[in-house]
C-alpha positions as CSV (number, residue, x, y, z in Angstrom):
1,M,0.0,0.1,-0.1
2,Y,2.8,2.3,0.8
3,K,4.5,1.8,-2.2
4,R,1.4,2.4,-4.1
5,K,0.8,5.4,-2.6
6,R,5.0,6.6,-3.2
7,K,4.3,5.9,-6.7
8,A,0.8,7.7,-7.2
9,R,2.4,10.9,-5.5
10,M,5.5,10.5,-7.9
11,A,3.4,10.1,-11.0
12,L,1.6,13.2,-9.4
13,A,4.6,15.5,-8.9
14,V,5.7,14.6,-12.4
15,L,2.5,15.1,-14.1
16,I,2.6,18.6,-12.0
17,V,6.3,19.5,-13.5
18,L,5.0,18.6,-17.0
19,I,1.7,20.9,-16.7
20,I,3.8,23.8,-15.4
21,L,6.4,23.4,-18.2
22,Y,3.6,23.3,-20.7
23,L,2.0,26.7,-19.4
24,L,5.6,28.2,-19.3
25,Q,6.2,27.0,-22.7
26,R,2.9,28.5,-24.3
27,L,3.6,31.7,-22.6
28,F,7.2,32.1,-23.3
29,V,6.7,30.9,-26.9
30,P,6.1,34.3,-30.0
31,K,2.3,35.0,-30.2
32,Y,3.3,36.8,-33.2
33,V,0.0,38.8,-33.2
34,D,1.1,42.3,-33.5
35,G,4.5,43.6,-34.9
36,I,6.3,40.9,-36.5
37,V,2.9,39.1,-37.6
38,E,4.8,36.7,-40.0
39,G,5.4,34.0,-37.9
40,A,2.1,33.8,-37.4
41,F,0.9,32.8,-40.8
42,V,1.7,29.3,-41.1
43,A,-0.6,27.9,-38.1
44,E,-3.6,30.0,-39.5
45,Y,-4.0,27.5,-42.1
46,Y,-5.5,24.7,-40.0
47,R,-8.1,26.9,-38.3
48,E,-9.8,26.4,-42.3
49,A,-13.2,24.7,-41.5
50,N,-13.3,23.9,-45.6
51,K,-9.7,22.9,-46.5
52,D,-10.9,21.9,-50.1
53,F,-8.7,24.1,-51.8
54,D,-9.0,24.4,-55.5
55,V,-5.4,26.5,-55.7
56,L,-2.9,26.3,-52.8
57,F,-0.2,29.2,-53.2
58,V,3.3,28.6,-51.7
59,G,5.9,31.1,-51.1
60,D,7.5,33.7,-49.4
61,C,6.1,37.5,-49.3
62,E,5.9,37.6,-52.7
63,V,2.7,35.7,-52.6
64,Y,1.3,36.1,-49.1
65,E,1.6,39.8,-50.0
66,N,0.6,40.0,-53.6
67,F,-2.0,38.0,-54.1
68,S,-5.7,38.3,-52.5
69,P,-7.3,34.8,-52.1
70,V,-10.8,37.1,-50.9
71,A,-10.5,38.7,-54.7
72,L,-10.1,35.5,-56.3
73,W,-13.6,34.4,-54.7
74,N,-15.5,37.4,-55.5
75,E,-14.4,37.8,-59.0
76,Y,-13.9,34.2,-60.2
77,G,-15.4,31.9,-57.4
78,I,-11.4,30.2,-57.1
79,H,-11.3,28.6,-53.4
80,S,-8.0,29.5,-52.3
81,Y,-5.4,29.8,-49.8
82,I,-1.7,30.6,-49.4
83,R,0.6,28.9,-47.6
84,G,3.4,32.0,-47.1
85,S,6.0,33.0,-44.8
86,A,8.4,35.2,-44.6
87,E,11.7,34.0,-46.6
88,Q,10.5,30.5,-47.0
89,Y,13.0,28.7,-48.5
90,I,12.4,26.3,-51.4
91,W,12.7,22.9,-48.9
92,Q,10.0,24.9,-46.9
93,S,7.7,25.4,-49.4
94,Y,8.3,21.7,-50.5
95,Y,7.5,20.5,-46.9
96,L,4.4,22.7,-46.6
97,L,2.9,21.5,-49.5
98,E,3.5,17.6,-48.5
99,D,2.0,18.6,-45.5
100,A,-0.8,20.4,-47.0
101,L,-1.6,17.0,-49.1
102,R,-2.6,14.9,-46.0
103,Y,-5.6,17.6,-45.8
104,H,-6.5,18.4,-49.5
105,K,-5.7,18.0,-52.8
106,P,-5.8,21.1,-54.8
107,K,-5.8,21.2,-58.8
108,V,-3.0,23.9,-58.8
109,V,-0.4,24.7,-56.7
110,V,1.4,28.0,-57.4
111,F,5.0,28.8,-56.5
112,N,6.9,32.2,-56.2
113,I,10.5,31.1,-57.9
114,Q,12.4,34.3,-55.9
115,S,13.4,31.8,-53.2
116,L,15.9,29.5,-55.9
117,Q,18.7,31.9,-55.1
118,F,18.9,30.4,-51.6
119,D,20.7,26.9,-51.8
120,K,20.8,26.7,-47.6
121,S,19.0,28.5,-44.7
122,Q,20.0,31.9,-43.9
123,S,18.0,32.9,-40.4
124,E,16.9,31.0,-37.5
125,A,14.4,33.6,-37.0
126,Y,12.9,32.8,-40.5
127,N,13.1,29.2,-40.0
128,R,11.4,29.4,-37.2
129,M,8.6,31.9,-38.7
130,S,7.9,29.1,-41.4
131,I,8.2,26.0,-39.3
132,E,7.0,26.5,-35.7
133,G,3.4,26.8,-37.3
134,M,3.6,23.7,-38.4
135,R,1.4,20.7,-36.9
136,W,3.9,17.9,-35.8
137,S,4.4,15.1,-38.9
138,M,6.9,13.4,-40.6
139,S,6.7,16.6,-43.1
140,K,7.6,19.0,-40.2
141,V,10.7,17.2,-39.0
142,R,11.8,16.7,-42.4
143,D,11.4,20.3,-42.8
144,I,13.5,20.4,-39.3
145,F,16.3,18.9,-40.6
146,A,16.5,20.4,-44.1
147,S,16.2,23.9,-42.6
148,M,18.5,23.9,-39.5
149,T,21.5,26.5,-39.6
150,E,24.5,24.7,-37.8
151,E,23.7,26.5,-34.5
152,E,20.2,25.2,-34.1
153,H,19.3,22.1,-32.5
154,F,16.2,20.1,-33.2
155,I,15.3,19.8,-29.5
156,E,14.7,22.9,-29.3
157,Y,12.1,22.8,-31.9
158,V,10.5,19.9,-30.2
159,F,10.6,22.0,-26.8
160,P,10.7,25.3,-27.8
161,L,10.9,26.4,-24.1
162,L,14.6,25.9,-24.3
163,R,14.7,28.2,-27.2
164,Y,12.8,30.9,-25.3
165,H,13.4,30.7,-22.2
166,S,15.0,34.0,-22.2
167,R,12.2,36.0,-23.2
168,W,11.1,36.7,-19.7
169,N,11.9,40.1,-20.1
170,D,9.9,40.7,-23.6
171,L,6.9,39.2,-21.9
172,S,3.5,41.6,-22.5
173,M,-0.1,41.2,-22.0
174,D,-0.2,39.7,-25.4
175,D,1.5,36.6,-24.0
176,L,-1.0,36.5,-21.6
177,R,-4.0,36.8,-23.9
178,Y,-3.1,34.7,-26.6
179,M,-1.2,31.9,-24.7
180,F,-3.8,29.3,-26.1
181,S,-5.6,31.0,-29.4
182,T,-4.2,34.0,-31.3
183,K,-6.5,36.4,-33.3
184,P,-6.0,35.8,-37.1
185,V,-3.6,38.4,-38.9
186,T,-4.3,37.3,-42.4
187,F,-6.9,36.3,-45.0
188,N,-6.6,32.8,-46.2
189,G,-2.8,33.5,-45.9
190,Y,-3.3,36.9,-47.5
191,Y,-1.2,39.5,-45.3
192,M,-3.0,43.3,-46.5
193,R,-1.8,46.7,-46.4
194,V,-3.6,49.6,-48.0
195,D,-1.2,52.6,-48.1
196,A,1.2,53.4,-50.6
197,L,4.6,54.1,-51.0
198,P,6.1,54.9,-54.6
199,A,8.9,53.0,-56.1
200,K,11.8,55.3,-56.9
201,D,15.6,55.0,-57.0
202,V,15.3,51.4,-57.1
203,P,19.1,49.8,-57.2
204,K,20.1,47.4,-59.4
205,G,21.8,44.4,-59.1
206,K,25.4,44.0,-58.3
207,P,26.9,41.5,-61.1
208,M,27.9,38.3,-59.8
209,A,30.4,35.6,-60.1
210,D,27.7,33.1,-61.0
211,Y,24.2,33.4,-61.2
212,S,23.7,29.4,-61.2
213,F,20.9,28.2,-58.7
214,G,22.5,25.8,-55.8
215,D,21.8,22.1,-56.3
216,N,19.8,22.0,-53.1
217,A,17.3,24.6,-54.3
218,W,17.4,23.0,-57.8
219,K,16.7,19.4,-56.1
220,Y,13.6,20.8,-54.0
221,L,12.3,21.9,-57.1
222,E,12.4,19.1,-58.9
223,K,10.7,17.8,-55.5
224,M,8.0,19.7,-56.0
225,R,7.7,19.1,-59.4
226,V,7.3,15.4,-59.5
227,L,5.0,15.7,-55.9
228,C,2.5,17.4,-58.0
229,E,2.9,15.4,-61.3
230,E,2.3,12.2,-58.8
231,N,-0.7,13.6,-57.5
232,G,-2.2,15.3,-60.9
233,I,-1.5,18.8,-59.8
234,E,-0.5,21.1,-62.3
235,L,2.2,23.1,-60.6
236,I,2.6,27.2,-62.1
237,T,6.0,28.7,-61.3
238,I,5.8,32.7,-61.0
239,K,8.0,35.8,-60.2
240,A,6.1,38.1,-58.5
241,P,6.8,42.1,-59.8
242,S,8.7,42.8,-56.6
243,L,11.5,45.2,-57.8
244,Y,13.8,44.4,-54.7
245,P,15.7,42.1,-54.4
246,Y,16.7,42.5,-57.6
247,W,15.6,39.5,-59.8
248,Y,18.4,38.7,-62.7
249,E,17.8,38.4,-65.9
250,E,20.2,35.0,-66.1
251,W,17.8,33.9,-63.3
252,D,14.9,34.2,-65.2
253,E,16.5,32.7,-68.1
254,Q,17.2,29.3,-66.1
255,A,13.3,29.3,-64.3
256,A,12.3,29.8,-68.1
257,D,14.4,26.8,-69.2
258,Y,13.1,24.6,-66.4
259,A,9.6,25.6,-66.8
260,K,10.0,24.7,-70.5
261,E,11.5,21.4,-70.3
262,H,9.1,20.0,-68.0
263,D,6.2,21.9,-69.8
264,L,5.2,24.1,-66.9
265,M,3.8,27.3,-67.1
266,Y,6.1,30.3,-65.8
267,I,4.9,33.6,-65.7
268,N,7.0,36.6,-64.9
269,F,4.9,39.7,-63.4
270,L,8.0,41.7,-64.0
271,K,7.7,41.4,-67.8
272,I,4.3,42.5,-68.3
273,Q,3.2,45.2,-66.3
274,D,1.4,46.6,-69.3
275,Q,-0.9,43.6,-68.9
276,T,-1.3,43.7,-65.3
277,G,-1.7,47.2,-65.1
278,I,0.6,47.8,-62.1
279,D,1.6,51.3,-61.4
280,Y,4.8,51.3,-58.8
281,D,3.9,54.7,-57.7
282,T,0.5,53.6,-56.6
283,D,0.5,49.9,-56.3
284,T,3.3,49.1,-53.5
285,Y,3.5,50.2,-49.8
286,D,7.3,49.7,-49.7
287,A,9.0,50.9,-52.5
288,G,8.3,48.3,-54.9
289,L,9.3,45.5,-52.1
290,H,5.6,44.5,-52.3
291,M,2.1,44.9,-53.7
292,N,-0.3,46.6,-51.3
293,L,-4.3,46.1,-51.8
294,S,-4.3,47.6,-55.1
295,G,-1.6,45.8,-56.6
296,A,-2.8,42.6,-54.8
297,K,-6.4,42.9,-56.6
298,K,-4.3,43.7,-60.1
299,L,-2.5,40.8,-60.0
300,S,-5.4,38.4,-58.8
301,H,-7.7,39.8,-61.5
302,Y,-4.9,38.7,-64.0
303,L,-3.7,35.0,-62.4
304,G,-7.5,34.6,-61.7
305,R,-8.1,34.5,-65.6
306,I,-5.6,32.1,-66.2
307,L,-6.6,29.8,-63.5
308,R,-10.1,29.9,-64.8
309,A,-8.6,28.9,-68.1
310,E,-6.6,26.1,-66.8
311,G,-10.0,24.5,-65.5
312,V,-9.8,25.9,-61.7
313,P,-13.8,25.8,-61.3
314,D,-16.0,28.7,-60.1
315,R,-17.6,27.2,-56.7
316,R,-20.0,30.1,-56.0
317,G,-23.2,29.0,-55.1
318,D,-22.2,26.2,-53.0
319,P,-23.9,27.1,-49.8
320,E,-21.3,26.0,-47.6
321,L,-18.5,28.2,-49.4
322,D,-20.8,31.0,-50.0
323,A,-21.0,31.3,-46.1
324,L,-17.5,31.2,-45.6
325,W,-16.3,33.7,-47.9
326,A,-19.1,35.6,-46.8
327,K,-18.0,36.3,-43.3
328,E,-14.1,36.2,-44.5
329,T,-14.9,39.4,-47.2
330,K,-16.7,40.6,-44.3
331,R,-14.0,40.5,-42.1
332,Y,-11.5,41.5,-45.0
333,N,-13.8,44.9,-45.7
334,R,-13.3,45.7,-42.4
335,E,-9.9,45.3,-42.0
336,I,-9.5,48.0,-45.3
337,K,-11.7,50.5,-43.1
338,A,-9.3,50.4,-40.5
339,Q,-6.4,50.3,-41.8
340,K,-7.8,53.8,-44.2
341,I,-8.6,55.0,-41.0
342,R,-5.1,54.1,-39.5
343,Y,-3.2,55.4,-42.5
344,G,-5.6,58.6,-43.6
345,I,-6.5,57.6,-46.3
346,E,-9.8,58.7,-47.9
């Protein structure tokens, strides 16, 4: 009897310690609800009530700030989502796509190729913003090992408290308020800005000794292509119309050659400004790096016609989707009004 009680007390003590550690971890992990919100994007995907998306975007800020799923729905009835994150490397795009296939099989995947320039991860901070929001699966495990810099450790992804325990001095009321649930910061993965800052004096790219993309980058682009092919998904590669970071003609030729070799559609939005109507005086909020809402609507209008021509269905009239998108559109319009007030836009 004494031994049983002793074991029960020990088990209870261990349970209490584990609960305390769990609560501390929930408290110390960054919430990304204000300021740097990009770390919240990946996790928001799992909240979607209907993940039967016909179009899935993967990539970095050149997708999540430049295309609007709300606009695609309201104009074309396209049910879409953007699985984007800040400086998302191509292996991270691949594993986010692999992860998404556990939930649904899109008809089209749109991948922004800007990340081909990176052959290995450049920053732990960007790694964590892309990976930590993923649910645990073998895709996440493989993503971690593919992404870690030399200074990173797998165990710190399993137990983020080991990495963030020193944040105690930075804790705020938001860390308490959003310990278990955070507010949404995107609209089906789209991050909205309505203000404008014209692009002026954009620096040209400096000459490089070698313009070749790295073997690791090519490996994951090929893995993405094969994964799409095996699942009957059309892969469309794009280069968003961001003026900076600079997109070299030598890079564009490699991307175009790969697409031609594998019979993929490749759209370089930098070269079709006349067709999209992008105006760098009014359609960017940060001097040409990313599009604002006006620019995102124009790009969505142009791409939406292509997606419809490729057989993506107009799903308006589906009661469930109509209701979901009506709710999202209402929230989207509220945010437009709020930002216009914030930035003094009439």
